[in-house]
TORKOL-4160 file (C-alpha; in steps of 0.2 Angstrom, whole numbers, padded with zeros to 4 digits, m for minus):
355
<pt num="1" X="0000" Y="0000" Z="0000"/>
<pt num="2" X="0006" Y="0017" Z="m0004"/>
<pt num="3" X="0007" Y="0031" Z="0009"/>
<pt num="4" X="0009" Y="0049" Z="0008"/>
<pt num="5" X="0024" Y="0049" Z="0020"/>
<pt num="6" X="0037" Y="0037" Z="0027"/>
<pt num="7" X="0032" Y="0034" Z="0046"/>
<pt num="8" X="0047" Y="0030" Z="0057"/>
<pt num="9" X="0042" Y="0026" Z="0075"/>
<pt num="10" X="0054" Y="0027" Z="0090"/>
<pt num="11" X="0056" Y="0011" Z="0098"/>
<pt num="12" X="0061" Y="0008" Z="0117"/>
<pt num="13" X="0071" Y="m0008" Z="0120"/>
<pt num="14" X="0069" Y="m0007" Z="0139"/>
<pt num="15" X="0056" Y="m0022" Z="0140"/>
<pt num="16" X="0068" Y="m0035" Z="0146"/>
<pt num="17" X="0078" Y="m0036" Z="0163"/>
<pt num="18" X="0096" Y="m0031" Z="0163"/>
<pt num="19" X="0109" Y="m0032" Z="0178"/>
<pt num="20" X="0110" Y="m0013" Z="0179"/>
<pt num="21" X="0091" Y="m0011" Z="0181"/>
<pt num="22" X="0091" Y="m0025" Z="0194"/>
<pt num="23" X="0104" Y="m0016" Z="0204"/>
<pt num="24" X="0096" Y="0001" Z="0203"/>
<pt num="25" X="0078" Y="m0003" Z="0205"/>
<pt num="26" X="0076" Y="m0021" Z="0210"/>
<pt num="27" X="0076" Y="m0038" Z="0202"/>
<pt num="28" X="0066" Y="m0040" Z="0186"/>
<pt num="29" X="0064" Y="m0021" Z="0183"/>
<pt num="30" X="0058" Y="m0017" Z="0166"/>
<pt num="31" X="0048" Y="m0003" Z="0158"/>
<pt num="32" X="0032" Y="m0013" Z="0162"/>
<pt num="33" X="0036" Y="m0011" Z="0181"/>
<pt num="34" X="0033" Y="0008" Z="0180"/>
<pt num="35" X="0018" Y="0006" Z="0168"/>
<pt num="36" X="0009" Y="m0007" Z="0179"/>
<pt num="37" X="0011" Y="0002" Z="0195"/>
<pt num="38" X="0004" Y="0019" Z="0189"/>
<pt num="39" X="m0012" Y="0026" Z="0197"/>
<pt num="40" X="m0023" Y="0041" Z="0194"/>
<pt num="41" X="m0017" Y="0057" Z="0201"/>
<pt num="42" X="m0032" Y="0068" Z="0198"/>
<pt num="43" X="m0050" Y="0066" Z="0193"/>
<pt num="44" X="m0051" Y="0058" Z="0176"/>
<pt num="45" X="m0033" Y="0053" Z="0175"/>
<pt num="46" X="m0032" Y="0038" Z="0163"/>
<pt num="47" X="m0020" Y="0027" Z="0173"/>
<pt num="48" X="m0014" Y="0013" Z="0172"/>
<pt num="49" X="m0013" Y="0012" Z="0153"/>
<pt num="50" X="m0011" Y="m0006" Z="0149"/>
<pt num="51" X="m0007" Y="m0016" Z="0134"/>
<pt num="52" X="m0019" Y="m0027" Z="0124"/>
<pt num="53" X="m0015" Y="m0039" Z="0110"/>
<pt num="54" X="0004" Y="m0040" Z="0113"/>
<pt num="55" X="0003" Y="m0041" Z="0132"/>
<pt num="56" X="0017" Y="m0038" Z="0144"/>
<pt num="57" X="0030" Y="m0044" Z="0131"/>
<pt num="58" X="0049" Y="m0048" Z="0134"/>
<pt num="59" X="0060" Y="m0041" Z="0120"/>
<pt num="60" X="0072" Y="m0056" Z="0122"/>
<pt num="61" X="0058" Y="m0066" Z="0113"/>
<pt num="62" X="0059" Y="m0066" Z="0094"/>
<pt num="63" X="0040" Y="m0070" Z="0094"/>
<pt num="64" X="0037" Y="m0054" Z="0102"/>
<pt num="65" X="0047" Y="m0044" Z="0090"/>
<pt num="66" X="0039" Y="m0052" Z="0075"/>
<pt num="67" X="0022" Y="m0048" Z="0082"/>
<pt num="68" X="0027" Y="m0030" Z="0084"/>
<pt num="69" X="0033" Y="m0029" Z="0066"/>
<pt num="70" X="0018" Y="m0037" Z="0059"/>
<pt num="71" X="0006" Y="m0024" Z="0067"/>
<pt num="72" X="0017" Y="m0010" Z="0062"/>
<pt num="73" X="0018" Y="m0014" Z="0044"/>
<pt num="74" X="0000" Y="m0017" Z="0043"/>
<pt num="75" X="m0004" Y="0000" Z="0049"/>
<pt num="76" X="0009" Y="0011" Z="0039"/>
<pt num="77" X="0024" Y="0011" Z="0050"/>
<pt num="78" X="0039" Y="0009" Z="0038"/>
<pt num="79" X="0053" Y="0008" Z="0051"/>
<pt num="80" X="0057" Y="0007" Z="0069"/>
<pt num="81" X="0070" Y="0020" Z="0076"/>
<pt num="82" X="0078" Y="0009" Z="0089"/>
<pt num="83" X="0085" Y="0020" Z="0104"/>
<pt num="84" X="0103" Y="0016" Z="0104"/>
<pt num="85" X="0115" Y="0020" Z="0119"/>
<pt num="86" X="0133" Y="0024" Z="0118"/>
<pt num="87" X="0140" Y="0033" Z="0133"/>
<pt num="88" X="0158" Y="0034" Z="0127"/>
<pt num="89" X="0173" Y="0022" Z="0130"/>
<pt num="90" X="0162" Y="0008" Z="0122"/>
<pt num="91" X="0149" Y="0008" Z="0136"/>
<pt num="92" X="0132" Y="0002" Z="0130"/>
<pt num="93" X="0116" Y="m0003" Z="0138"/>
<pt num="94" X="0100" Y="m0012" Z="0132"/>
<pt num="95" X="0108" Y="m0017" Z="0116"/>
<pt num="96" X="0102" Y="m0035" Z="0116"/>
<pt num="97" X="0085" Y="m0033" Z="0107"/>
<pt num="98" X="0093" Y="m0024" Z="0092"/>
<pt num="99" X="0108" Y="m0035" Z="0092"/>
<pt num="100" X="0097" Y="m0050" Z="0090"/>
<pt num="101" X="0087" Y="m0042" Z="0076"/>
<pt num="102" X="0103" Y="m0038" Z="0067"/>
<pt num="103" X="0110" Y="m0056" Z="0070"/>
<pt num="104" X="0095" Y="m0065" Z="0065"/>
<pt num="105" X="0089" Y="m0055" Z="0050"/>
<pt num="106" X="0072" Y="m0055" Z="0058"/>
<pt num="107" X="0059" Y="m0046" Z="0058"/>
<pt num="108" X="0059" Y="m0039" Z="0041"/>
<pt num="109" X="0053" Y="m0022" Z="0045"/>
<pt num="110" X="0065" Y="m0008" Z="0041"/>
<pt num="111" X="0075" Y="0001" Z="0055"/>
<pt num="112" X="0087" Y="0014" Z="0059"/>
<pt num="113" X="0097" Y="0019" Z="0075"/>
<pt num="114" X="0093" Y="0034" Z="0086"/>
<pt num="115" X="0107" Y="0039" Z="0097"/>
<pt num="116" X="0101" Y="0043" Z="0115"/>
<pt num="117" X="0116" Y="0053" Z="0119"/>
<pt num="118" X="0111" Y="0059" Z="0137"/>
<pt num="119" X="0116" Y="0055" Z="0154"/>
<pt num="120" X="0104" Y="0042" Z="0163"/>
<pt num="121" X="0097" Y="0049" Z="0179"/>
<pt num="122" X="0084" Y="0042" Z="0191"/>
<pt num="123" X="0071" Y="0053" Z="0183"/>
<pt num="124" X="0064" Y="0036" Z="0176"/>
<pt num="125" X="0060" Y="0032" Z="0193"/>
<pt num="126" X="0056" Y="0049" Z="0201"/>
<pt num="127" X="0074" Y="0052" Z="0207"/>
<pt num="128" X="0081" Y="0065" Z="0194"/>
<pt num="129" X="0096" Y="0069" Z="0205"/>
<pt num="130" X="0103" Y="0051" Z="0205"/>
<pt num="131" X="0116" Y="0049" Z="0191"/>
<pt num="132" X="0115" Y="0031" Z="0185"/>
<pt num="133" X="0126" Y="0032" Z="0169"/>
<pt num="134" X="0136" Y="0047" Z="0164"/>
<pt num="135" X="0136" Y="0052" Z="0145"/>
<pt num="136" X="0154" Y="0055" Z="0140"/>
<pt num="137" X="0162" Y="0062" Z="0124"/>
<pt num="138" X="0181" Y="0057" Z="0125"/>
<pt num="139" X="0185" Y="0064" Z="0108"/>
<pt num="140" X="0187" Y="0059" Z="0090"/>
<pt num="141" X="0194" Y="0042" Z="0093"/>
<pt num="142" X="0178" Y="0038" Z="0103"/>
<pt num="143" X="0167" Y="0044" Z="0088"/>
<pt num="144" X="0177" Y="0032" Z="0077"/>
<pt num="145" X="0174" Y="0018" Z="0088"/>
<pt num="146" X="0156" Y="0022" Z="0089"/>
<pt num="147" X="0155" Y="0022" Z="0070"/>
<pt num="148" X="0163" Y="0005" Z="0068"/>
<pt num="149" X="0151" Y="m0002" Z="0081"/>
<pt num="150" X="0136" Y="0003" Z="0071"/>
<pt num="151" X="0143" Y="0000" Z="0054"/>
<pt num="152" X="0136" Y="m0018" Z="0052"/>
<pt num="153" X="0119" Y="m0011" Z="0055"/>
<pt num="154" X="0122" Y="0002" Z="0041"/>
<pt num="155" X="0126" Y="m0012" Z="0029"/>
<pt num="156" X="0110" Y="m0022" Z="0033"/>
<pt num="157" X="0098" Y="m0022" Z="0018"/>
<pt num="158" X="0084" Y="m0018" Z="0030"/>
<pt num="159" X="0092" Y="m0002" Z="0036"/>
<pt num="160" X="0081" Y="0014" Z="0033"/>
<pt num="161" X="0089" Y="0025" Z="0019"/>
<pt num="162" X="0086" Y="0041" Z="0010"/>
<pt num="163" X="0094" Y="0041" Z="m0007"/>
<pt num="164" X="0104" Y="0026" Z="m0002"/>
<pt num="165" X="0111" Y="0034" Z="0013"/>
<pt num="166" X="0108" Y="0026" Z="0030"/>
<pt num="167" X="0098" Y="0037" Z="0042"/>
<pt num="168" X="0105" Y="0040" Z="0059"/>
<pt num="169" X="0096" Y="0051" Z="0072"/>
<pt num="170" X="0105" Y="0061" Z="0086"/>
<pt num="171" X="0094" Y="0065" Z="0101"/>
<pt num="172" X="0104" Y="0079" Z="0110"/>
<pt num="173" X="0115" Y="0087" Z="0096"/>
<pt num="174" X="0116" Y="0102" Z="0108"/>
<pt num="175" X="0126" Y="0091" Z="0120"/>
<pt num="176" X="0140" Y="0086" Z="0107"/>
<pt num="177" X="0156" Y="0096" Z="0111"/>
<pt num="178" X="0157" Y="0100" Z="0092"/>
<pt num="179" X="0142" Y="0094" Z="0082"/>
<pt num="180" X="0150" Y="0100" Z="0066"/>
<pt num="181" X="0165" Y="0090" Z="0069"/>
<pt num="182" X="0155" Y="0074" Z="0073"/>
<pt num="183" X="0145" Y="0076" Z="0057"/>
<pt num="184" X="0160" Y="0079" Z="0046"/>
<pt num="185" X="0169" Y="0064" Z="0054"/>
<pt num="186" X="0155" Y="0052" Z="0052"/>
<pt num="187" X="0152" Y="0057" Z="0034"/>
<pt num="188" X="0170" Y="0054" Z="0030"/>
<pt num="189" X="0170" Y="0037" Z="0039"/>
<pt num="190" X="0154" Y="0032" Z="0029"/>
<pt num="191" X="0162" Y="0036" Z="0013"/>
<pt num="192" X="0178" Y="0027" Z="0017"/>
<pt num="193" X="0167" Y="0012" Z="0022"/>
<pt num="194" X="0160" Y="0012" Z="0004"/>
<pt num="195" X="0143" Y="0020" Z="0009"/>
<pt num="196" X="0137" Y="0035" Z="m0001"/>
<pt num="197" X="0137" Y="0045" Z="0015"/>
<pt num="198" X="0124" Y="0046" Z="0029"/>
<pt num="199" X="0108" Y="0055" Z="0031"/>
<pt num="200" X="0110" Y="0063" Z="0048"/>
<pt num="201" X="0095" Y="0069" Z="0058"/>
<pt num="202" X="0096" Y="0081" Z="0073"/>
<pt num="203" X="0082" Y="0083" Z="0086"/>
<pt num="204" X="0076" Y="0101" Z="0089"/>
<pt num="205" X="0068" Y="0099" Z="0106"/>
<pt num="206" X="0055" Y="0112" Z="0111"/>
<pt num="207" X="0044" Y="0101" Z="0123"/>
<pt num="208" X="0032" Y="0115" Z="0128"/>
<pt num="209" X="0036" Y="0129" Z="0116"/>
<pt num="210" X="0048" Y="0139" Z="0126"/>
<pt num="211" X="0061" Y="0138" Z="0112"/>
<pt num="212" X="0072" Y="0125" Z="0103"/>
<pt num="213" X="0087" Y="0118" Z="0112"/>
<pt num="214" X="0096" Y="0116" Z="0096"/>
<pt num="215" X="0094" Y="0127" Z="0081"/>
<pt num="216" X="0110" Y="0124" Z="0070"/>
<pt num="217" X="0104" Y="0109" Z="0059"/>
<pt num="218" X="0111" Y="0116" Z="0043"/>
<pt num="219" X="0125" Y="0126" Z="0050"/>
<pt num="220" X="0133" Y="0110" Z="0058"/>
<pt num="221" X="0129" Y="0100" Z="0042"/>
<pt num="222" X="0115" Y="0089" Z="0047"/>
<pt num="223" X="0103" Y="0084" Z="0033"/>
<pt num="224" X="0087" Y="0087" Z="0043"/>
<pt num="225" X="0081" Y="0092" Z="0060"/>
<pt num="226" X="0065" Y="0085" Z="0069"/>
<pt num="227" X="0055" Y="0098" Z="0078"/>
<pt num="228" X="0049" Y="0089" Z="0094"/>
<pt num="229" X="0035" Y="0097" Z="0104"/>
<pt num="230" X="0023" Y="0089" Z="0116"/>
<pt num="231" X="0005" Y="0089" Z="0109"/>
<pt num="232" X="0000" Y="0101" Z="0122"/>
<pt num="233" X="m0011" Y="0116" Z="0122"/>
<pt num="234" X="m0002" Y="0130" Z="0132"/>
<pt num="235" X="m0013" Y="0145" Z="0131"/>
<pt num="236" X="m0011" Y="0158" Z="0146"/>
<pt num="237" X="m0027" Y="0151" Z="0153"/>
<pt num="238" X="m0021" Y="0133" Z="0151"/>
<pt num="239" X="m0005" Y="0138" Z="0160"/>
<pt num="240" X="m0014" Y="0147" Z="0174"/>
<pt num="241" X="m0025" Y="0131" Z="0177"/>
<pt num="242" X="m0010" Y="0120" Z="0177"/>
<pt num="243" X="m0002" Y="0131" Z="0190"/>
<pt num="244" X="m0017" Y="0131" Z="0201"/>
<pt num="245" X="m0019" Y="0113" Z="0201"/>
<pt num="246" X="m0001" Y="0110" Z="0205"/>
<pt num="247" X="m0002" Y="0122" Z="0220"/>
<pt num="248" X="m0019" Y="0118" Z="0227"/>
<pt num="249" X="m0021" Y="0100" Z="0224"/>
<pt num="250" X="m0003" Y="0094" Z="0220"/>
<pt num="251" X="m0008" Y="0087" Z="0203"/>
<pt num="252" X="0006" Y="0084" Z="0190"/>
<pt num="253" X="0009" Y="0098" Z="0177"/>
<pt num="254" X="m0005" Y="0095" Z="0165"/>
<pt num="255" X="m0012" Y="0102" Z="0148"/>
<pt num="256" X="m0025" Y="0098" Z="0136"/>
<pt num="257" X="m0021" Y="0089" Z="0120"/>
<pt num="258" X="m0019" Y="0101" Z="0106"/>
<pt num="259" X="m0033" Y="0101" Z="0094"/>
<pt num="260" X="m0023" Y="0109" Z="0080"/>
<pt num="261" X="m0005" Y="0102" Z="0077"/>
<pt num="262" X="m0001" Y="0115" Z="0064"/>
<pt num="263" X="m0004" Y="0129" Z="0076"/>
<pt num="264" X="0011" Y="0125" Z="0087"/>
<pt num="265" X="0022" Y="0116" Z="0074"/>
<pt num="266" X="0038" Y="0123" Z="0067"/>
<pt num="267" X="0041" Y="0119" Z="0049"/>
<pt num="268" X="0054" Y="0123" Z="0035"/>
<pt num="269" X="0064" Y="0115" Z="0021"/>
<pt num="270" X="0076" Y="0106" Z="0033"/>
<pt num="271" X="0063" Y="0102" Z="0046"/>
<pt num="272" X="0054" Y="0085" Z="0047"/>
<pt num="273" X="0038" Y="0084" Z="0058"/>
<pt num="274" X="0035" Y="0073" Z="0073"/>
<pt num="275" X="0018" Y="0067" Z="0080"/>
<pt num="276" X="0013" Y="0060" Z="0097"/>
<pt num="277" X="m0002" Y="0050" Z="0101"/>
<pt num="278" X="m0002" Y="0056" Z="0119"/>
<pt num="279" X="0010" Y="0061" Z="0133"/>
<pt num="280" X="0009" Y="0056" Z="0151"/>
<pt num="281" X="0026" Y="0052" Z="0160"/>
<pt num="282" X="0018" Y="0051" Z="0178"/>
<pt num="283" X="0021" Y="0032" Z="0178"/>
<pt num="284" X="0039" Y="0036" Z="0179"/>
<pt num="285" X="0039" Y="0053" Z="0188"/>
<pt num="286" X="0023" Y="0053" Z="0198"/>
<pt num="287" X="0017" Y="0070" Z="0203"/>
<pt num="288" X="0033" Y="0078" Z="0195"/>
<pt num="289" X="0027" Y="0072" Z="0178"/>
<pt num="290" X="0019" Y="0081" Z="0164"/>
<pt num="291" X="0002" Y="0074" Z="0158"/>
<pt num="292" X="m0008" Y="0078" Z="0142"/>
<pt num="293" X="m0026" Y="0075" Z="0144"/>
<pt num="294" X="m0040" Y="0072" Z="0132"/>
<pt num="295" X="m0030" Y="0063" Z="0118"/>
<pt num="296" X="m0041" Y="0052" Z="0107"/>
<pt num="297" X="m0036" Y="0042" Z="0091"/>
<pt num="298" X="m0047" Y="0054" Z="0080"/>
<pt num="299" X="m0037" Y="0069" Z="0086"/>
<pt num="300" X="m0021" Y="0060" Z="0083"/>
<pt num="301" X="m0027" Y="0056" Z="0065"/>
<pt num="302" X="m0029" Y="0075" Z="0062"/>
<pt num="303" X="m0011" Y="0078" Z="0069"/>
<pt num="304" X="m0005" Y="0065" Z="0057"/>
<pt num="305" X="m0014" Y="0072" Z="0042"/>
<pt num="306" X="m0008" Y="0090" Z="0046"/>
<pt num="307" X="0010" Y="0084" Z="0048"/>
<pt num="308" X="0010" Y="0074" Z="0032"/>
<pt num="309" X="0004" Y="0089" Z="0023"/>
<pt num="310" X="0020" Y="0098" Z="0027"/>
<pt num="311" X="0030" Y="0085" Z="0018"/>
<pt num="312" X="0020" Y="0085" Z="0001"/>
<pt num="313" X="0032" Y="0096" Z="m0009"/>
<pt num="314" X="0047" Y="0086" Z="m0004"/>
<pt num="315" X="0056" Y="0071" Z="m0013"/>
<pt num="316" X="0047" Y="0055" Z="m0009"/>
<pt num="317" X="0063" Y="0048" Z="0000"/>
<pt num="318" X="0063" Y="0063" Z="0012"/>
<pt num="319" X="0045" Y="0063" Z="0017"/>
<pt num="320" X="0050" Y="0056" Z="0034"/>
<pt num="321" X="0036" Y="0057" Z="0048"/>
<pt num="322" X="0043" Y="0053" Z="0065"/>
<pt num="323" X="0031" Y="0046" Z="0077"/>
<pt num="324" X="0034" Y="0046" Z="0096"/>
<pt num="325" X="0033" Y="0032" Z="0099"/>
<pt num="326" X="0030" Y="0014" Z="0095"/>
<pt num="327" X="0031" Y="0008" Z="0114"/>
<pt num="328" X="0035" Y="0022" Z="0126"/>
<pt num="329" X="0022" Y="0015" Z="0138"/>
<pt num="330" X="0028" Y="0024" Z="0154"/>
<pt num="331" X="0028" Y="0040" Z="0145"/>
<pt num="332" X="0010" Y="0038" Z="0139"/>
<pt num="333" X="0015" Y="0038" Z="0120"/>
<pt num="334" X="0013" Y="0022" Z="0111"/>
<pt num="335" X="0005" Y="0015" Z="0095"/>
<pt num="336" X="0004" Y="m0003" Z="0101"/>
<pt num="337" X="m0014" Y="m0008" Z="0106"/>
<pt num="338" X="m0020" Y="m0004" Z="0123"/>
<pt num="339" X="m0036" Y="m0009" Z="0133"/>
<pt num="340" X="m0044" Y="0008" Z="0131"/>
<pt num="341" X="m0043" Y="0011" Z="0112"/>
<pt num="342" X="m0038" Y="m0006" Z="0105"/>
<pt num="343" X="m0030" Y="m0003" Z="0088"/>
<pt num="344" X="m0036" Y="0015" Z="0088"/>
<pt num="345" X="m0019" Y="0023" Z="0088"/>
<pt num="346" X="m0013" Y="0012" Z="0074"/>
<pt num="347" X="m0028" Y="0014" Z="0063"/>
<pt num="348" X="m0027" Y="0033" Z="0066"/>
<pt num="349" X="m0010" Y="0033" Z="0059"/>
<pt num="350" X="m0014" Y="0023" Z="0044"/>
<pt num="351" X="m0029" Y="0034" Z="0040"/>
<pt num="352" X="m0018" Y="0050" Z="0043"/>
<pt num="353" X="m0005" Y="0043" Z="0031"/>
<pt num="354" X="m0017" Y="0042" Z="0017"/>
<pt num="355" X="m0019" Y="0023" Z="0018"/>
């Protein structure tokens, strides 16, 4: 089936136990731990948000990964953007699911890597001041080692490409000591490895519209930037109500789901859009979280349609629509079926893509 954009959904690999999480949070901890323990924090708060068809899967199982891919492809998701962790000096974490996808050649869905270059703190468990793994940037030699580590993925025929160039996403370009140097080095390494280059994408984070953290996409040589903003309506009246709720009732920071995606979007020739089904990270952060209320598949479909429209005049290969996310259950943004809406989010995406 032909779609009007190439949907790429961010994919969280933290649905299997690892020694580090066992040490930090207790034996058997996964993202399901936060998801399942969530409780309503104000009247009408939709928690817990629980999975339907796929259940509480374990990403060590090939069957679980195959079921995800089948659902994704049926509903217009072209590729998963696997969050990829490289903390410097070769330190990695949560790499097993993607390593197995690469080694086994299954599932067949396309993929790319999204470098989550950020220090891990206890914010995942409501303890933001606790540093778990520090992100380091030792220098060019480490960038070379990083490139060599991911080169086998770039060579995989399933890897997502734009004009034959593997797509690589950088979560926090503003934290790179020299983003332009990183871009130039990786492009040179790619050509030396026999690739035509890379299609490098930088996140332009502006979560509540206060201003982007990174605005040097073209100056630093990235091929595109993705404007990331929560689907929240933040009029002065909304902010006033939010502050009153936090002060008087100790509610989390909360805003209504935006009716109009285009009203808060930032667009431009080098900017690609991102859409969110919803946002609610209170399962991780409790009353210190941010909650978007009133989201529904029909509103998400409208957001998708508006975002896709901004890509209409671009070459087909570059019509990338980023979706946050495939399975961020403890942030309240997922396409996977849930007990409230069933396949609603997936169907909304497919309809919005022109399927």
